[in-house]
Backbone bond lengths (Angstrom), bond angles and torsions (degrees), N, CA, C in turn:
res aa  C-N    CA-C-N  psi(-1)  N-CA   C-N-CA  omega(-1)  CA-C   N-CA-C  phi
1 M - - - 1.441 - - 1.556 106.99 -
2 N 1.353 112.47 132.10 1.445 119.92 179.80 1.538 107.69 -120.96
3 I 1.331 116.27 130.39 1.463 121.42 -174.77 1.524 109.02 -122.05
4 N 1.347 117.46 124.23 1.452 123.56 173.73 1.521 108.37 -107.00
5 I 1.325 117.26 119.81 1.454 121.04 -178.99 1.534 108.30 -101.34
6 L 1.326 113.25 122.37 1.489 122.29 178.61 1.539 107.20 -111.86
7 K 1.348 113.71 -178.64 1.475 117.43 -176.23 1.511 113.57 -59.23
8 N 1.354 118.63 -45.15 1.462 120.03 -175.49 1.496 114.15 -127.95
9 K 1.325 117.89 17.14 1.457 121.49 175.36 1.519 110.56 -160.27
10 I 1.319 115.06 162.87 1.486 119.58 171.16 1.504 106.67 -126.12
11 I 1.308 114.07 145.71 1.444 123.45 178.29 1.538 107.56 -112.02
12 V 1.334 116.29 121.45 1.437 120.85 -178.83 1.538 107.78 -111.07
13 N 1.283 117.20 121.64 1.466 124.28 179.56 1.484 111.43 -113.27
14 K 1.335 114.12 138.28 1.477 120.64 178.27 1.502 109.42 -77.93
15 T 1.353 117.46 135.63 1.477 121.49 178.04 1.510 112.71 -117.69
16 G 1.326 117.98 -7.61 1.486 121.09 -177.32 1.498 109.29 -129.46
17 D 1.358 112.32 -166.41 1.477 120.15 179.21 1.537 114.27 -97.44
18 K 1.328 117.06 2.47 1.456 120.32 -175.53 1.499 110.43 -64.88
19 K 1.370 117.04 130.75 1.458 123.29 173.85 1.535 109.96 -101.91
20 F 1.280 114.14 147.70 1.493 120.36 178.13 1.515 110.79 -111.84
21 Y 1.339 115.27 132.22 1.442 119.26 -173.87 1.497 114.07 -104.73
22 N 1.352 118.08 -1.57 1.450 121.11 170.47 1.560 109.02 -157.69
23 E 1.324 114.15 162.19 1.475 120.38 -175.41 1.543 109.78 -65.53
24 S 1.296 117.09 -36.87 1.475 119.95 -176.83 1.527 111.84 -58.39
25 L 1.329 114.68 -44.06 1.469 119.36 -178.53 1.534 110.15 -68.36
26 L 1.320 118.15 -39.24 1.434 120.46 179.17 1.550 110.84 -64.62
27 M 1.343 116.08 -46.03 1.489 120.66 178.48 1.509 109.01 -61.22
28 H 1.335 118.18 -38.22 1.477 120.96 -179.85 1.542 111.30 -63.14
29 E 1.345 115.65 -40.89 1.454 120.69 178.17 1.561 110.55 -66.79
30 I 1.342 117.39 -39.68 1.452 120.20 175.56 1.493 109.94 -62.33
31 K 1.302 118.12 -44.42 1.475 123.85 177.42 1.513 110.23 -57.46
32 K 1.314 118.09 -45.31 1.454 120.84 -177.77 1.563 109.68 -64.96
33 E 1.335 116.05 -39.55 1.467 119.45 179.50 1.555 109.78 -67.10
34 L 1.311 117.15 -40.02 1.497 119.85 175.53 1.514 111.83 -62.24
35 I 1.286 116.52 -41.36 1.484 119.27 175.40 1.532 112.09 -61.49
36 S 1.304 115.92 -41.46 1.520 119.20 178.99 1.514 109.92 -65.51
37 M 1.350 118.97 -21.80 1.447 122.80 178.08 1.526 111.63 -85.00
38 G 1.339 116.57 -0.86 1.451 121.47 175.36 1.522 114.80 98.66
39 L 1.373 117.51 8.69 1.478 121.05 178.62 1.500 110.47 -91.48
40 D 1.331 115.57 142.20 1.474 120.47 178.12 1.520 107.78 -98.04
41 V 1.385 115.79 93.85 1.445 121.77 -173.30 1.530 110.76 -124.42
42 I 1.364 113.37 158.76 1.469 119.49 173.77 1.539 105.85 -132.84
43 K 1.344 116.02 156.77 1.432 124.17 172.37 1.469 110.00 -108.52
44 K 1.331 117.06 129.85 1.457 123.32 -178.21 1.488 113.09 -140.60
45 L 1.317 117.46 163.03 1.416 123.15 164.89 1.502 108.71 -74.48
46 M 1.317 120.02 130.43 1.456 120.21 -175.10 1.520 113.68 -61.07
47 Y 1.314 117.99 -38.30 1.481 120.13 -175.31 1.525 110.53 -63.84
48 K 1.324 118.58 -26.63 1.468 121.74 -177.27 1.549 112.17 -70.04
49 D 1.364 115.37 -17.48 1.431 120.52 177.10 1.534 110.83 -97.71
50 G 1.348 116.55 10.13 1.444 120.85 175.24 1.512 114.37 94.15
51 H 1.313 118.72 3.33 1.460 120.95 179.37 1.533 109.10 -78.14
52 M 1.328 116.09 141.90 1.453 120.22 179.90 1.527 110.47 -90.64
53 V 1.294 114.59 81.11 1.480 123.31 -178.21 1.502 108.79 -136.37
54 A 1.308 117.14 178.30 1.483 122.71 178.23 1.535 108.03 -58.64
55 D 1.314 116.19 146.78 1.482 118.79 -177.59 1.536 114.07 -75.68
56 T 1.319 117.37 3.50 1.466 120.80 177.70 1.504 113.60 -113.22
57 Q 1.358 117.88 -3.82 1.456 119.55 -178.59 1.490 111.21 -77.98
58 Q 1.356 115.40 129.48 1.448 121.58 -176.65 1.525 109.97 -109.26
59 Y 1.334 113.99 156.78 1.457 118.12 173.74 1.543 110.15 -149.52
60 I 1.290 114.18 166.16 1.452 120.99 176.55 1.514 107.34 -114.36
61 R 1.297 118.46 130.44 1.434 121.17 179.95 1.535 111.72 -134.74
62 A 1.318 115.38 153.85 1.454 118.07 176.15 1.516 106.49 -70.76
63 R 1.345 113.83 144.52 1.482 119.09 -178.28 1.546 110.83 -60.62
64 N 1.328 116.98 -32.48 1.426 120.37 -178.33 1.528 112.62 -86.43
65 G 1.335 120.13 0.31 1.438 124.52 178.57 1.490 115.16 82.24
66 E 1.339 117.50 11.66 1.492 122.04 -176.78 1.499 111.53 -65.02
67 F 1.355 119.05 -38.77 1.465 122.06 -178.99 1.486 110.53 -153.58
68 A 1.352 114.78 164.49 1.457 121.11 175.27 1.521 109.43 -138.68
69 I 1.333 116.33 147.66 1.466 121.92 -179.33 1.535 107.01 -124.49
70 Y 1.333 115.22 130.66 1.455 119.25 179.70 1.536 110.90 -154.15
71 D 1.278 115.49 170.91 1.464 124.08 -178.90 1.559 109.13 -96.21
72 T 1.320 117.15 109.26 1.461 119.75 -178.57 1.499 110.04 -76.44
73 E 1.296 120.56 -12.83 1.456 123.70 177.95 1.559 111.72 -102.24
74 Y 1.301 116.20 26.54 1.437 123.54 -174.48 1.547 110.11 -55.86
75 S 1.324 118.96 -42.11 1.469 121.17 -173.59 1.489 114.52 -76.84
76 I 1.341 118.26 -12.21 1.471 119.17 -178.24 1.533 114.12 -118.54
77 R 1.333 117.94 -1.01 1.465 116.46 179.35 1.552 109.96 -146.93
78 L 1.277 116.15 160.56 1.458 122.13 170.37 1.520 106.80 -99.34
79 L 1.301 116.82 114.95 1.454 122.77 -173.07 1.502 113.30 -56.47
80 H 1.335 114.70 -46.28 1.488 117.17 -176.44 1.508 111.36 -69.66
81 E 1.329 119.23 -30.31 1.482 120.86 177.46 1.528 110.00 -68.45
82 D 1.339 117.33 -43.86 1.463 120.43 176.61 1.488 112.26 -60.92
83 F 1.349 116.45 -40.69 1.476 120.48 179.89 1.516 110.91 -64.37
84 N 1.335 117.31 -45.54 1.447 120.60 178.02 1.530 113.15 -62.17
85 K 1.281 114.77 -39.90 1.484 120.87 -177.33 1.548 113.99 -74.21
86 N 1.353 115.05 -46.37 1.465 120.71 -172.06 1.509 112.84 -99.78
87 D 1.313 118.81 -9.62 1.491 121.54 179.04 1.523 111.72 66.57
88 S 1.369 117.61 11.12 1.465 120.83 179.53 1.493 109.90 -163.98
89 I 1.319 115.18 144.19 1.495 120.92 173.55 1.507 110.32 -138.07
90 V 1.291 115.78 157.43 1.489 121.10 175.09 1.524 106.49 -119.63
91 L 1.325 112.94 128.13 1.490 120.16 177.56 1.514 110.26 -113.34
92 T 1.272 119.32 152.24 1.474 121.94 179.93 1.549 107.45 -85.01
93 K 1.324 113.75 142.04 1.467 122.97 176.88 1.543 106.94 -118.28
94 V 1.287 115.98 121.53 1.484 121.00 177.09 1.503 109.97 -110.75
95 N 1.303 116.12 122.31 1.467 122.00 178.29 1.520 110.58 -90.53
96 H 1.361 118.29 132.99 1.447 119.60 -179.08 1.505 108.76 -103.70
């Protein structure tokens, strides 16, 4: 997995043959890759941080609250299926 971090988005590219069968596993792998890049991040369900969203939407955020990464197209696509099909996804990055 290769991740390019830009000002307001991240681009995640597939580098191997691994398939993801749910969004949680894909977000976990993205989180692990970000940690290996030296970022202190956690993966959480958005509603548990007080956001008024679906109770299944996940995001990755910096532990210190500096930024958050999430899928703005959550309601119209399955993230893991798009990643498996297109070998690349774009996620939104919000800086706080």
